[in-house]
C-alpha positions as CSV (number, residue, x, y, z in Angstrom):
1,M,31.6,5.9,21.9
2,S,29.1,4.8,24.6
3,A,28.6,1.4,26.2
4,D,28.0,-1.6,23.9
5,A,24.3,-1.7,24.9
6,D,23.7,1.7,23.3
7,R,25.8,0.9,20.2
8,I,23.9,0.2,17.0
9,S,25.8,-1.6,14.2
10,V,24.9,-0.6,10.7
11,T,26.2,-1.7,7.3
12,C,26.0,0.1,4.0
13,A,27.6,-0.7,0.7
14,A,28.6,2.0,-1.8
15,D,31.0,2.7,-4.7
16,D,32.1,6.2,-5.6
17,A,28.9,6.9,-7.5
18,F,26.9,6.4,-4.3
19,A,29.2,8.3,-1.9
20,M,26.9,11.3,-1.9
21,P,23.7,9.3,-1.3
22,L,25.5,7.3,1.4
23,A,26.2,10.6,3.2
24,V,22.4,11.3,3.2
25,A,21.6,7.8,4.4
26,L,23.9,8.0,7.4
27,R,23.4,11.7,8.1
28,S,19.6,11.1,8.3
29,A,20.1,8.1,10.6
30,L,22.3,10.2,12.9
31,D,19.9,13.1,12.9
32,T,17.0,11.0,14.0
33,L,18.8,8.8,16.5
34,S,17.8,9.1,20.2
35,E,20.2,9.5,23.1
36,P,22.2,7.8,24.3
37,H,22.5,5.6,21.3
38,V,25.4,5.8,18.9
39,I,26.0,4.3,15.4
40,E,29.0,2.1,14.5
41,A,28.8,2.3,10.7
42,Y,30.6,-0.3,8.6
43,V,31.0,1.0,5.0
44,L,31.5,-1.8,2.6
45,D,33.6,0.2,0.1
46,G,33.3,-0.6,-3.6
47,G,35.8,2.1,-4.7
48,I,35.0,5.3,-2.9
49,S,37.6,7.9,-3.9
50,A,39.8,9.6,-1.3
51,A,38.1,12.9,-1.9
52,N,34.6,11.5,-1.4
53,R,35.8,9.6,1.6
54,Q,36.9,12.8,3.2
55,R,33.6,14.4,2.3
56,L,31.8,11.5,4.0
57,E,33.9,12.0,7.1
58,R,33.2,15.7,7.2
59,S,29.5,15.0,6.7
60,L,29.4,12.7,9.7
61,D,31.8,14.5,12.1
62,S,30.1,13.6,15.3
63,P,31.0,11.6,18.5
64,R,27.7,9.7,18.0
65,I,28.8,7.9,14.8
66,E,32.0,6.0,14.0
67,L,32.8,5.2,10.3
68,R,34.7,2.0,9.6
69,F,35.6,1.4,5.9
70,I,36.1,-2.2,4.7
71,A,37.1,-2.9,1.1
72,P,35.9,-6.4,0.2
73,S,37.9,-8.4,-2.3
74,L,36.1,-8.7,-5.7
75,Q,37.8,-12.1,-6.1
76,T,35.1,-13.6,-3.9
77,L,32.5,-12.5,-6.4
78,A,34.5,-13.5,-9.5
79,G,31.8,-16.1,-10.5
80,I,28.9,-13.8,-10.0
81,G,27.6,-11.8,-12.9
82,H,25.9,-8.4,-12.8
83,R,24.1,-6.3,-15.3
84,G,21.9,-3.2,-15.6
85,R,22.3,-0.2,-13.3
86,V,24.2,-1.9,-10.4
87,S,27.8,-3.0,-9.8
88,H,29.2,-5.9,-7.8
89,T,28.9,-3.6,-4.8
90,T,25.3,-4.7,-4.4
91,Y,26.5,-8.2,-3.4
92,F,28.6,-6.9,-0.5
93,R,25.7,-7.0,1.9
94,I,25.6,-10.8,1.8
95,L,29.3,-10.9,2.6
96,A,28.8,-8.7,5.8
97,P,29.0,-11.7,8.2
98,E,32.4,-12.6,6.9
99,L,33.7,-9.0,6.6
100,L,32.6,-7.6,10.0
101,P,34.5,-8.4,13.2
102,A,33.4,-11.6,14.9
103,S,32.3,-9.6,17.9
104,V,29.5,-8.0,15.8
105,S,26.6,-10.5,16.1
106,R,23.8,-8.4,14.7
107,V,23.5,-5.5,12.3
108,I,21.1,-3.3,10.5
109,H,21.7,-3.1,6.8
110,L,20.7,0.1,4.9
111,D,21.0,0.5,1.2
112,A,22.8,3.7,0.3
113,D,19.7,5.2,-1.4
114,V,17.6,5.6,1.7
115,R,16.5,8.6,3.8
116,V,15.9,7.6,7.5
117,M,12.9,9.3,9.0
118,A,12.6,7.5,12.4
119,D,14.8,6.5,15.2
120,L,16.9,3.5,14.3
121,A,17.0,2.5,18.0
122,R,13.4,1.4,17.5
123,L,14.4,-0.9,14.6
124,W,17.4,-2.2,16.7
125,A,15.0,-3.1,19.5
126,E,12.9,-5.4,17.2
127,P,13.3,-9.0,18.5
128,Q,15.2,-11.0,15.9
129,R,13.0,-14.1,16.6
130,G,15.9,-16.5,15.9
131,L,15.6,-15.7,12.2
132,P,18.5,-14.8,9.8
133,V,16.7,-11.8,8.5
134,L,14.0,-9.3,9.4
135,A,12.7,-7.3,6.4
136,V,9.7,-5.7,4.8
137,R,7.6,-7.5,2.2
138,D,8.2,-6.0,-1.2
139,A,5.2,-3.8,-2.2
140,G,6.0,-4.4,-5.9
141,A,6.6,-8.2,-5.5
142,P,4.7,-9.4,-2.4
143,T,5.0,-13.1,-3.3
144,V,7.7,-15.2,-5.0
145,S,5.2,-15.8,-7.8
146,S,4.5,-12.1,-8.4
147,P,5.5,-10.8,-11.9
148,R,8.5,-9.1,-10.3
149,G,9.2,-12.0,-7.9
150,L,11.4,-15.1,-8.4
151,L,11.4,-16.2,-12.0
152,N,12.3,-19.8,-11.0
153,Y,10.1,-20.3,-7.9
154,R,8.5,-23.4,-9.6
155,E,11.9,-24.9,-10.3
156,L,12.8,-24.3,-6.6
157,G,9.6,-26.0,-5.4
158,L,8.4,-22.9,-3.6
159,A,4.7,-22.3,-2.8
160,P,3.4,-19.5,-5.0
161,R,2.0,-17.5,-2.1
162,L,5.3,-17.5,-0.2
163,A,6.2,-13.9,0.7
164,Y,9.0,-12.0,-1.0
165,F,11.0,-9.3,0.8
166,N,12.9,-6.2,-0.3
167,A,16.5,-6.3,0.8
168,G,17.1,-2.5,1.1
169,V,16.5,-2.5,4.8
170,M,17.2,-5.6,6.9
171,T,18.3,-6.6,10.4
172,L,20.7,-9.6,10.1
173,D,21.6,-12.2,12.8
174,L,25.3,-12.4,11.9
175,A,26.0,-15.1,14.4
176,L,23.4,-17.3,12.8
177,W,24.7,-16.5,9.3
178,R,28.2,-17.5,10.3
179,E,27.0,-20.7,12.0
180,E,25.0,-21.8,8.9
181,Q,27.5,-20.3,6.4
182,L,24.7,-18.5,4.6
183,A,27.0,-16.2,2.6
184,G,28.5,-19.2,0.9
185,Q,25.0,-20.7,0.2
186,L,23.9,-17.4,-1.3
187,L,27.0,-17.2,-3.6
188,R,26.5,-20.7,-4.7
189,Y,22.8,-20.0,-5.5
190,L,23.9,-16.9,-7.6
191,E,26.3,-19.1,-9.6
192,R,24.0,-22.0,-10.2
193,H,20.9,-20.1,-10.9
194,A,22.4,-17.2,-12.9
195,H,19.8,-17.9,-15.7
196,A,17.0,-16.9,-13.4
197,V,18.5,-14.0,-11.3
198,R,16.9,-10.7,-12.1
199,W,17.1,-8.6,-8.9
200,W,20.7,-9.6,-8.0
201,D,21.3,-10.7,-4.4
202,Q,17.8,-9.9,-3.4
203,D,16.6,-12.9,-5.5
204,A,19.2,-15.1,-3.8
205,L,18.2,-14.0,-0.4
206,N,14.5,-14.8,-1.1
207,A,15.3,-18.1,-2.6
208,V,17.8,-19.4,0.0
209,L,15.9,-17.9,3.0
210,A,12.4,-18.7,1.7
211,G,10.1,-19.0,4.7
212,R,12.9,-18.2,7.1
213,W,12.6,-14.4,7.5
214,G,10.4,-12.2,9.7
215,E,8.3,-9.3,8.5
216,L,8.9,-5.8,9.8
217,D,6.4,-3.0,9.8
218,P,6.2,-1.8,6.2
219,R,7.0,1.8,7.3
220,W,10.6,0.7,7.7
221,N,11.0,0.4,3.9
222,Q,8.8,2.7,1.8
223,I,9.6,1.9,-1.8
224,P,8.1,3.7,-4.8
225,Q,5.8,0.7,-5.6
226,C,3.9,1.7,-2.4
227,W,2.1,4.1,-4.8
228,E,1.2,1.3,-7.2
229,P,-1.1,-1.5,-5.8
230,A,0.1,-5.0,-6.6
231,A,-2.0,-6.8,-9.3
232,G,-4.8,-9.1,-8.4
233,D,-5.2,-10.4,-4.8
234,T,-1.4,-10.4,-4.1
235,D,-1.4,-6.9,-2.6
236,P,-0.1,-7.2,1.0
237,F,-1.5,-3.8,2.0
238,T,-5.0,-2.9,3.0
239,T,-6.0,0.6,1.7
240,A,-5.5,2.0,5.2
241,L,-2.1,0.5,5.6
242,R,-0.9,1.7,2.2
243,E,-2.0,5.2,3.0
244,L,-0.2,5.0,6.4
245,V,3.1,3.9,4.7
246,I,2.8,6.7,2.2
247,R,1.9,9.3,4.8
248,D,4.3,8.2,7.7
249,P,7.3,6.4,6.4
250,W,10.1,5.5,8.8
251,I,12.6,4.9,6.0
252,V,12.2,6.2,2.5
253,H,13.9,3.9,0.0
254,Y,14.5,5.4,-3.5
255,S,14.8,1.9,-4.9
256,T,14.1,2.4,-8.6
257,G,16.5,3.6,-11.3
258,S,15.1,7.1,-10.9
259,K,17.0,8.7,-8.0
260,P,16.6,12.1,-6.3
261,W,20.0,13.1,-7.6
262,H,18.8,12.6,-11.2
263,W,17.4,15.7,-12.8
264,S,14.3,13.9,-14.1
265,C,13.3,12.3,-10.8
266,T,9.7,12.9,-9.8
267,H,9.6,10.9,-6.5
268,P,7.2,12.5,-4.0
269,A,9.9,12.5,-1.3
270,R,12.6,13.9,-3.5
271,E,13.0,17.1,-1.5
272,R,13.5,15.1,1.7
273,F,16.7,13.9,0.2
274,F,18.0,17.4,-0.5
275,E,17.0,18.6,3.0
276,V,19.5,16.1,4.4
277,L,22.1,16.6,1.6
278,D,22.3,20.3,2.7
279,R,23.5,19.1,6.1
280,T,26.5,17.3,4.5
281,A,29.7,18.3,2.8
282,W,27.6,18.2,-0.5
283,A,25.4,21.1,0.7
284,G,24.0,23.1,-2.2
285,W,24.6,20.4,-4.8
286,R,21.8,19.9,-7.3
287,P,21.6,17.8,-10.5
288,R,21.9,19.3,-14.0
289,R,20.0,18.0,-17.0
290,S,22.0,15.5,-19.1
291,F,21.4,13.1,-21.9
292,R,20.2,10.6,-19.3
293,D,17.2,12.9,-18.8
294,S,16.2,13.0,-22.5
295,L,13.1,11.2,-23.8
296,V,15.3,9.3,-26.3
297,W,17.5,7.8,-23.5
298,R,14.5,6.9,-21.4
299,K,12.8,5.1,-24.3
300,W,16.0,3.2,-25.1
301,R,16.4,2.2,-21.4
302,G,12.9,1.0,-21.2
303,L,13.2,-1.1,-24.3
304,R,16.5,-2.5,-23.1
305,R,15.0,-3.5,-19.8
306,R,12.0,-5.2,-21.5
307,L,14.3,-7.2,-23.8
308,Q,16.6,-8.1,-20.9
309,G,13.6,-9.3,-18.8
310,L,12.4,-11.4,-21.7
311,R,15.8,-13.0,-22.1
312,V,16.1,-13.9,-18.4
313,A,12.5,-15.2,-18.3
314,R,13.1,-17.5,-21.3
315,S,16.3,-18.8,-19.7
316,A,14.3,-19.5,-16.5
317,G,11.5,-21.2,-18.4
318,R,8.9,-18.7,-17.3
319,P,6.3,-17.5,-19.9
320,P,7.2,-14.0,-21.3
321,A,4.0,-12.5,-19.8
322,E,5.5,-13.0,-16.3
323,A,8.8,-11.3,-17.2
324,S,7.8,-7.7,-16.6
325,S,10.6,-5.5,-15.3
326,A,10.7,-2.9,-12.5
């Protein structure tokens, strides 16, 4: 590995179901990385099998990337509930300051369902500005009061127009997180406000760090909602900026429940995922149609999400009309 000045620290969290997408995320980051930079990738391992770990290592067999697997203890998350399509693994990113070596003072976090399109050295060069997090405002929930924002923003005393960010791509000041013991604050929030948590640790991050994060260029996190203008006057994008994010994303984030590796996925950038996949140990793999792709299953899932959203909204004291789900 090269000198520390050229080393970019990255964290990703994945269980066995996300081992293949993780290979795409890291392979795409490696393929777009400029010289002489190298990646030190910390994989927060939620149960990746030995076979898939070997596939990951073969997919990333390069002197310009070093994989370090860390298996967090689930005991830390014993009091944190989860539901829907995610596992406890999604919470690992908020534990990164405690899990990574003390010598790592800053890190880029990437969700496992991304495809990097631009040089991460450019993101690494962004000034942290003395803030715990740099991130992109969520195109589907640009403010805490958005229908898909924080259900309990009133209870927390937050201004309705306060910006809400997507946690799929972030730079974290780990030294500051450790100094302020932010991981503990986030876990306590998740325990105490379980009735209002809808988007898992992302809600906790936006509640605890409200007003204490910096905005990145939205091209660093293009989510599917970029194609769906936010309702009313809450849309953070001008028409020109929205078109730019769609046309020239720096990171494509497949953030909804419909993923490129699902047969029924219609994401406009789906083929970009497979372009990278074919440069990994999963080369040639393609999804087959299953019951998950049937109309019956999709209708059942949609109904289940709506009912779940209504239950959470009622628990949080928000009117049902504000409880629309992603």
